C-alpha positions in Angstrom: 184.3 199.4 16.1 187.9 200.0 15.0 187.7 200.4 11.0 190.9 198.8 9.1 193.3 200.6 8.1 196.3 198.9 6.6 198.8 201.7 7.2 197.2 202.9 11.0 200.2 202.7 13.6 197.3 201.1 15.9 197.4 197.5 16.3 193.6 197.4 16.5 193.0 199.1 13.4 195.6 197.4 11.3 194.9 193.9 12.7 191.1 194.4 12.6 188.9 191.5 13.9 185.9 192.3 11.9 187.6 192.2 8.6 189.1 188.9 9.8 186.2 187.7 10.5 184.6 188.3 7.4 187.2 186.9 5.4 187.0 183.9 7.1 183.2 183.6 6.6 183.9 184.2 2.8 186.3 181.7 2.7 183.8 179.2 4.3 181.2 180.2 1.8 183.2 179.9 -1.4 185.4 176.7 -0.2 183.7 174.1 -3.3 184.1 177.2 -5.6 186.5 175.7 -7.9 186.4 178.4 -10.2 187.7 180.8 -7.9 190.3 178.5 -6.4 191.7 178.1 -10.0 191.5 181.9 -10.6 193.6 182.7 -7.0 196.2 179.9 -8.3 196.6 181.4 -11.3 197.1 184.8 -9.8 199.6 183.1 -7.7 201.5 181.6 -10.7 202.3 185.6 -11.5 204.9 185.1 -8.4 203.5 188.4 -6.8 201.8 187.0 -3.7 198.0 187.1 -3.1 196.1 189.2 -0.6 195.0 187.6 2.9 191.5 187.1 1.8 192.7 185.2 -1.5 195.2 183.3 0.6 192.3 182.3 3.5 190.1 181.1 0.5 192.7 178.9 -1.0 193.2 177.3 2.9 189.7 176.6 3.2 189.6 174.6 0.0 189.3 170.5 0.6 189.1 169.7 -3.1 191.9 167.1 -3.9 193.5 168.1 -6.9 193.3 171.7 -5.6 195.3 170.9 -2.7 198.0 169.0 -4.9 198.0 172.1 -7.0 198.6 174.3 -3.8 201.7 172.2 -3.1 202.9 171.9 -6.3 203.1 175.9 -6.6 204.4 176.4 -3.4 207.5 174.2 -4.7 207.5 176.2 -7.6 207.6 179.6 -6.4 210.2 178.3 -3.5 212.5 177.1 -6.1 212.4 180.1 -8.2 212.8 182.3 -5.7 215.3 180.3 -3.3 216.7 177.7 -5.7 217.6 174.6 -3.5 219.5 176.5 -0.5 218.8 175.9 3.2 220.0 178.4 5.7 221.0 177.1 8.5 220.6 178.6 11.9 220.9 177.8 16.1 218.9 179.3 19.1 220.9 180.4 21.9 219.0 180.7 25.4 220.7 183.3 27.3 218.2 183.4 30.3 214.9 182.1 31.4 214.0 184.6 34.2 210.8 185.8 33.2 208.1 188.2 34.7 205.2 187.5 32.3 202.1 185.0 33.1 202.3 183.6 29.5 200.1 180.3 30.0 201.7 178.2 27.1 205.3 179.1 28.2 207.2 177.3 30.8 209.6 180.4 31.8 206.0 182.1 33.0 206.8 183.8 36.3 204.5 181.7 38.2 206.1 178.3 37.5 208.3 177.3 40.8 209.5 174.3 39.5 211.9 175.2 36.6 215.0 176.0 37.7 216.0 179.5 36.8 219.3 180.2 34.8 221.3 183.5 33.4 224.2 183.1 31.3 227.4 185.1 32.4 229.7 186.5 29.7 231.7 183.7 30.4 229.3 180.9 30.0 228.1 182.4 26.7 231.9 182.7 25.8 231.4 178.5 26.4 228.3 177.9 24.7 229.5 179.9 21.6 232.4 177.9 20.9 230.3 174.7 21.4 228.2 176.1 18.6 231.1 177.2 16.6 232.6 173.8 16.9 229.1 172.6 15.2 230.0 174.7 12.4 227.4 177.2 13.0 227.6 181.0 12.0 224.0 182.2 12.7 222.8 182.2 16.1 219.0 183.5 17.3 219.3 184.6 20.9 216.3 184.2 23.4 215.9 185.5 26.4 212.7 185.9 28.9 211.5 189.3 29.7 212.7 190.2 33.2 213.8 193.9 33.7 216.2 193.4 36.5 218.1 190.2 35.3 217.8 190.9 31.3 217.6 194.3 30.9 218.9 195.7 27.3 222.4 196.5 28.8 222.7 192.5 29.0 221.5 191.5 26.0 223.8 194.4 24.1 226.6 193.1 26.3 225.9 189.4 25.4 226.0 190.5 21.6 229.0 192.0 21.9 230.6 188.8 23.3 229.3 186.8 20.8 230.7 188.7 17.9 234.2 188.8 19.4 234.9 185.0 19.7 236.8 183.5 17.2 237.7 179.8 17.7 239.8 177.9 15.5 238.0 178.5 12.0 234.8 179.5 14.1 233.1 182.6 13.9 229.4 183.8 14.7 228.9 186.0 11.5 225.3 187.3 12.4 223.2 187.4 15.5 219.5 187.4 15.2 217.6 188.6 18.5 214.4 187.1 19.7 213.6 189.4 23.2 210.6 191.0 24.2 208.9 194.2 22.3 210.4 197.1 23.3 211.4 201.1 22.7 212.3 202.6 19.6 215.5 203.6 21.8 216.2 200.1 22.7 215.5 198.9 19.0 218.3 201.5 17.7 220.7 200.1 20.4 220.2 196.9 19.1 220.5 197.9 15.4 223.8 199.6 16.2 225.3 196.7 18.2 225.0 194.8 14.4 222.2 192.6 14.5 220.4 190.4 11.7 216.8 190.0 11.8 214.8 191.1 14.9 212.2 188.5 15.7 209.3 188.6 17.7 206.1 186.0 17.8 202.8 187.3 17.9 201.3 184.1 19.3 197.9 185.0 18.7 196.3 187.9 16.6 193.0 187.5 18.4 193.2 190.3 21.0 190.7 188.4 23.7 192.6 185.0 23.5 195.9 187.1 23.3 194.8 188.7 26.7 193.7 185.5 28.0 196.6 183.8 27.1 198.7 186.6 28.5 197.1 187.2 32.1 200.0 189.1 33.7 202.9 190.8 33.0 204.0 193.7 30.2 203.5 191.0 27.3 199.8 191.0 28.2 199.5 194.5 26.8 198.0 193.5 23.2 198.6 196.8 21.2 202.6 197.5 22.4 203.6 193.7 21.6 201.5 194.1 18.2 203.2 197.3 17.6 206.7 196.5 18.4 207.6 195.9 14.7 206.7 199.2 13.9 208.9 200.4 16.5 211.7 198.5 15.3 211.6 199.6 11.8 211.1 203.3 12.8 214.4 202.6 14.8 216.3 201.5 11.3 216.0 197.7 11.6 215.2 197.0 8.4 214.8 193.0 8.6 211.9 191.7 11.0 210.3 188.0 11.8 206.9 187.6 12.3 205.4 184.5 13.6 202.1 182.9 15.4 202.2 179.9 17.9 199.9 177.5 16.2 197.7 175.7 18.4 196.8 178.2 20.6 194.0 179.9 18.6 191.9 179.1 15.7 194.6 178.7 13.0 192.6 180.4 10.3 192.3 183.4 12.3 196.0 183.9 13.0 196.9 182.7 9.4 194.9 185.4 8.3 195.9 187.9 11.2 199.6 187.1 10.1 199.3 188.0 6.5 197.7 191.3 7.4 200.3 192.1 9.6 202.7 191.4 6.7 200.5 193.6 4.3 200.5 196.4 7.2 204.7 196.3 7.2 204.7 196.2 3.1 202.1 199.6 3.1 203.8 201.2 5.8 207.4 200.6 5.1 207.8 199.4 1.9 208.9 196.0 2.9 207.3 193.1 4.7 208.8 190.5 7.1 212.1 189.3 6.4 210.9 185.9 7.9 207.8 184.2 8.8 208.2 181.2 11.2 205.6 178.5 11.7 206.0 176.9 15.1 203.3 174.6 16.7 203.0 174.3 20.5 205.1 171.7 22.1 205.0 170.0 25.4 207.0 171.8 28.0 207.9 171.7 31.9 204.3 173.0 33.5 202.8 172.9 30.3 200.4 170.2 28.4 199.6 171.2 24.6 196.4 169.4 24.9 194.9 171.9 27.2 194.6 174.1 24.2 191.9 172.6 21.8 193.2 174.2 18.7 195.6 171.7 17.3 196.8 172.0 13.8 197.1 168.2 12.3 200.1 167.4 10.0 198.2 167.5 6.9 196.6 171.4 7.7 200.1 172.2 8.8 201.5 171.5 5.2 198.8 173.6 3.5 199.6 176.4 5.8 203.1 176.4 5.0 202.4 176.1 0.9 199.5 179.0 0.9 202.0 181.0 3.3 204.7 180.3 0.3 202.0 181.5 -2.5 201.0 184.4 -0.8 204.3 185.9 0.5 206.7 184.6 -2.2 209.5 186.8 -1.2 209.4 186.0 2.5 211.7 183.7 4.0 210.3 181.0 6.1 211.4 179.6 9.0 211.0 175.9 10.8 212.5 174.8 14.1 213.7 171.1 15.7 209.9 171.8 17.3 209.2 169.5 13.8 209.9 166.3 13.5 212.4 165.4 10.6 209.3 164.0 8.1 207.6 166.7 8.6 210.5 169.1 8.1 211.2 167.2 4.9 207.7 167.7 3.7 207.9 171.2 4.4 211.2 172.1 2.9 209.9 171.2 -0.5 206.8 173.3 -0.5 208.1 176.5 1.0 210.5 176.4 4.2 213.6 178.0 3.4 215.7 178.0 7.1 215.8 175.5 9.6 217.8 175.4 13.0 220.0 172.0 13.6 221.5 170.5 16.5 219.3 172.8 18.6 219.1 172.9 22.4 215.9 175.0 23.9 217.6 175.1 27.5 219.9 177.7 28.9 223.4 176.4 28.8 222.4 173.3 26.7 225.5 173.4 24.3 227.9 172.4 26.7 225.7 170.7 29.1 227.2 166.7 29.6 225.2 163.8 29.7 223.8 162.9 33.4 223.5 159.5 34.6 220.0 158.9 33.1 221.3 159.8 29.7 219.5 163.4 29.6 220.9 166.5 29.5 221.1 168.7 33.4 219.8 171.7 31.3 216.9 170.3 29.9 215.3 171.1 33.6 215.4 174.5 32.1 213.9 174.4 28.2 211.5 176.2 26.7 210.2 173.4 24.8 210.5 169.8 24.0 212.6 169.6 20.7 211.4 166.8 18.3 214.3 166.6 15.6 217.4 166.1 17.9 219.7 165.4 15.5 223.2 166.7 15.6 224.1 169.8 13.1 226.4 167.2 11.0 224.0 164.8 10.6 221.1 167.8 9.4 223.7 168.7 7.0 224.1 165.2 5.6 220.7 164.6 5.4 219.8 168.1 3.2 222.7 167.3 1.0 220.9 163.4 0.4 217.9 165.3 -0.2 219.9 167.3 -3.2 219.5 170.9 -0.9 222.6 173.0 -0.3 222.7 173.8 3.6 223.8 177.5 4.0 225.8 179.4 6.5 225.8 182.4 4.4 225.6 186.2 6.3 226.5 187.9 3.3 223.6 190.1 2.8 223.7 191.4 6.2 226.9 192.3 6.1 226.8 193.9 2.6 224.1 196.0 3.6 221.7 194.0 1.5 218.6 194.1 3.8 215.2 195.2 4.1 213.6 196.6 0.5 217.0 196.3 -1.3 217.1 192.5 -0.4 213.7 192.0 -1.7 214.6 194.2 -4.7 217.3 191.4 -5.0 215.2 188.7 -4.7 212.5 190.0 -7.1 215.2 190.9 -9.8 216.0 186.7 -9.8 219.7 187.5 -8.7 219.5 184.7 -6.0 221.2 182.0 -8.6 224.2 184.6 -9.1 224.3 186.0 -5.5 223.0 183.4 -2.7 223.6 180.2 -4.8 227.3 180.8 -4.8 227.7 182.3 -0.9 225.6 179.4 0.1 228.2 176.9 -1.7 231.0 178.9 -0.1 230.1 178.5 3.1 229.1 174.8 2.6 232.6 174.1 1.3 233.8 175.6 4.8 231.7 173.7 6.5 232.9 170.5 4.8 236.6 171.1 5.3 236.0 172.4 9.0 233.0 170.1 10.7 232.4 167.5 8.3 232.5 163.7 8.5 234.5 162.1 5.4 231.6 161.0 4.0 229.2 163.9 4.3 232.3 165.7 3.0 232.5 163.5 -0.2 228.8 164.0 -0.9 228.8 167.6 -0.4 232.0 168.1 -2.7 230.0 166.7 -5.4 226.7 168.5 -4.6 228.7 171.4 -5.0 230.5 170.6 -8.4 227.0 170.1 -9.6 225.6 173.0 -8.5 228.5 175.4 -9.7 227.6 174.5 -13.2 224.2 176.0 -12.9 225.3 179.6 -12.0 224.0 181.7 -14.7 226.6 184.4 -15.0 229.9 183.2 -16.3 231.8 185.4 -14.5 230.3 185.1 -11.0 231.0 181.0 -12.0 234.4 181.6 -12.5 235.0 184.0 -9.2 233.0 181.3 -7.2 235.5 178.4 -8.4 238.3 180.3 -7.6 237.2 180.8 -4.4 236.0 177.5 -3.5 239.9 176.7 -4.4 241.2 179.0 -2.2 238.9 177.4 1.0 240.5 174.3 0.2 243.8 176.2 0.8 242.9 177.3 4.1 241.2 180.8 3.3 237.7 181.7 4.7 234.9 183.7 4.4 234.3 185.2 0.7 231.3 186.2 -0.1 229.6 188.3 -2.9 
């Protein structure tokens, strides 16, 4: 049996099955210990996080008063570190060619019903222009694992193409990358290409379940996949993004596994994951979520989000358009800091035209069904109505504030003097270039209100001047 070693480079040692199971047993045994729950909450109020064992114990509690305290504390911590800004992004699917046999993904190599498509560089240009015309500044590129169709050279060429496109006032200022686990050498190439965050979901941390879910293809190598973040950080990529696909395996096990992984990265590299994503299994071509008997109900899902926020207070948390507008609203309040908007999960989906049946031809190549189908403009308008500042900011990446440098900034409470002004300036750009008159009026009023709340007098004055310069046609100011 592998011993637990948080700084080991071996997956089965830093993600230890027996340790996870004993942690879950302890949490189950103490789920009615309200004194212990209050002690854990009190520790959470120090804003320094929780251990994976403490978080698992808190998640297990069914007491209504404790659950309400969890939600209240999640909201308090989120507002303390991230304010009311919500970072916006969109996925861009480059190719659905894949050699893996993942049973939960329609891209799996054995699926003969899904049309296969890979974007040319000209098609990528068209997709990016469409995204720029929506107002997006930050993308997450996605591609299946296929050594012939999607080699690292194709990914690097695509990144170069994306960064080269300037259309009207549009520009993609940061490309995050969600591709299969690869080598240190290839991660160095991605770093040199100027990527933002390297994202890789574990799907499940349970090795036995993982191997059953990945019966064929290179992704079936549990250790190589789980150790990918180590290789990425060794290659100099400061910001990595973790996640599990809730619904594939017991959510409590994967909840602990994900926090154990975050603990490993913190102990080994001095900085945990930049982001954590919380997707749930969705229907897709050839995939029925009901075949996975591990569904996570909405009330449990909300608790997962809130406890994660308490456990990893400095980590950004992402929720995609997999979730409904209602779920996204509920979770924005208690922990989520980044959402997608106007997303298409198909290859070529952003320039696709409606077909005769009122759908999109490219939806035949979608990785999963989208629940929140609103446009980016509608999502921005909705966020403003809720009092949030939609942020298209990419300043920290371009100013070198990544990894532990970003975390130091966050822990020092400088978000209000840096990230909030950057969020307002990028929102101002969106309002002028892409928003409806009604949204622009509401957004301008929100910016005026939030401008007065910037603590530093000098920063507030500079931000005010930049906002006026944006009105005059200038772009891309940042602190």
